[in-house]
N, C-alpha and C positions, 0 to 999 in steps of 0.2 A: 504494500500500500504506500502511495507516495506520501512523503512527509508534508504536513501542513505548514504554512508560513508561520514563523515565530511572531507572536503578538508584539505590537510596537512597544508596549510597556516593558517587555523583557529583552528587547534588543539591546545589544551592547553598542555604545557610541562608536561611530566609525573612527578608525585609527587615522591620525593625521598623515597626509600624503608626504612622502619623502621626495626629495629632488630626484630628477632622472639620473639613473645610474650612469656613471661615466663609461664611455665606449673604450677607454684606455685603461690598462691594468695599473695598479698602484705603482708609484715611482720606484719602490723597493723591488718589485717584480721586474720592472723595466731594466733597472740597473743590473739585477742578477742575470737577466736574459742577455744583456749586452756583454757582461763579463763572460758568460758561458759561451757566447759566440766567439769571443776573442780566444778563449781557452781551447775551443774546438779547432780553430784555425792554427793555433800554436801546436797543439798535439799532433795534428796531421803532418806537420812539418818536422818536429823534433821528437815525436813519440810521446806516449803517456809517461814514460819514465823520466823524460826531461821536463815534464810539466811540474811547476812548483808555484807556490803562492807568490814568491818574489819575481819569478820570470813572468808570470801572468800580470802582476801589478805593473811591471815595466811595459809590457805589450799593450795593456789597457790604459796606460797613463793614469794609474791610480796609486794610492798608497797601499802598502801591505795590509795595514789594519782595515782599510776599506774592503779589500778582497776577502780578508779573513772573516769579516762580519757576515759574508754571504756563504762562505765555505770554511767551516771550522777547522779543517785539516787538509793536508795534501791528498790524503786518501779519499776523502769525501769529494774533493774537486775532481779527481780522476774518475771516480764512479759516476759523478754527474755528467762528465764529458762523454763517457761510454753510453749512458742512457740517452743523452741528447743526440749523439751520432746515430744510435739505433732508431730513434724517433724520426729523424730526417731520412734515413735509409728506407724505413717503412713507408713514409709518405711519398717518396720518389719511385720506389721500386715495387713494393707490394700492393699498395692501395689502388694505383691506376690499373693494375692487371686484373683486379677483381671486377672491373667493368666488362671484361671479356667472358665469353662463354666458358663453362667448365670443360676440362679436358685439354686437348692440344692447343686450342686458341689461348687459353689462360697460361699454359706452360710456356708457349712461345713468347707471350707478353712478359712473363716474369723473367725469362732469360734475356730478352731484348733490353728490358729496363735495367737489368743487372749489368749487362755489357755496357750500356750507355753510362751508368753510374761509375763503373770501373774506368772507362775511358776518360770521363770527366775528372777523375782523380789521379790522372797520370802525373800531374805536377804537384799534387798535394799528398797523395797516398791514402790507402785504405786503412782505417783504424782497426778493423777486424784482423787484417793480415799483419800489420806492424805490431799490434797488441799481442797477437799469438806468439810472435817471435820474442817479444820482451817478457811475457809472463807465462810461457808454456811450462816452465819448471819452477814457477814461483807461486805456491799456493797462497790464497788470501782473498779478501773481498774484491779486489780489482780484477783478479783472474776470474773469480766467480761471475762478476758482472759481464765480462767479455764473453765467457763461455755461455752464459744464459742467453745473451743477445744472439750469438752465432747459432745456438741450437734452435732458438725460436725461428730464425730465418730459414735454416736448413730444413726444419720440420715443415715449413710452408712449401718448400720445393718437394719434399717427400709426399705431401698431401696432393699437390698438383699432379705429380707422376701417378699416384694411386688413382686419382679421379680419371686421368686419361686412360688408365688400364681398365677401370670399371666401366667406362663408356665405350670400350671396344676400340679405342684409338691406338692401342698398343697390341702387340702380339700376345696371345694368351699365355705364352711361356716366357714373356719378358721378365728379366730380373730387375725389379723396380729399384732395389737398393743400389745395384750396380749402375743403373742409368742415372740416378740422382748423384752418385759418387762421381761419375764421369762429367756431369754438367758442372759440378763444383770444381773439378779438376781443370776444366776449360777456363774458368774465371781466374784460377790461380796462375795458369800458364799465360793468360792474357796480361795479368798484372806484371808478371816477371818479364815477359817479352817487351811490353810497352814501356813500363816504368824503369826497369833496371837496365835492360839491354838496348832500349830505344830502337827496337827493330820495327821498320815500317810494315804495315799490312797486318798487324796483330789482331785488330778488331775484325777484319774480314776473315781471318783464319778462325777466330772464335765462332763466328756465325757458320762458317763451313763445317766446323767441328760439330755444332749442334745438328746441322742437316745430316751429317754422317751418322750421328747417334740415332737419329730418327729413322734412317734407312735400315738400321739394324734392329731397332726395337719397335718401329711402327708397324701397325697392322697392314697387311697387303691391301692395295686398292681394289675395291670390288669391281668386277667387270659387269657390263650391262646384263649378261645372262645370270649373274649371281644376285643381282639386286631384287 
């Protein structure tokens, strides 16, 4: 039964209207975001290990105490940078691919976005890759943050491969884990060839590698008599 209106005598007086909420975040949040942006740029150039409160203060033209007020320790700063990098990676690589149909269209988009992101980072570097080199044998919260971010992304690739198989876009006997492993390997090879060796044509070879993987794992094209 619908509720009847509250009698006027029992109604609470209307709360006074507050001013319109600002479209801009508080100044403290803006400052933290600016510091984090500078920290991310610095970390991709010198690595997470080289990142410190002092180095960041100099790069951001701030005092050490000003940076410390937003990041209470070097470790907290490093973890915040890892999380910010992951958020941007997700926004550029993962989310746009979700607009594509499940299966091979989405897997293609994920890989293409991944290649583009990697090629854009030739002069700056990938935090996942450099961070893995720096922290592969150093247990602790920073390594955990890096590992969690990488696992989240690679699990997205695993799901895309699995969906392609479930939709019949891959051979029924395709090794899904091996396929995902090879796709990741292409990105690592692209980064090494393009950033370290500066060899031309690395991006084209990465795309050719993706096509070669599909030629081995993709389902045979149906002929008109089979449709």
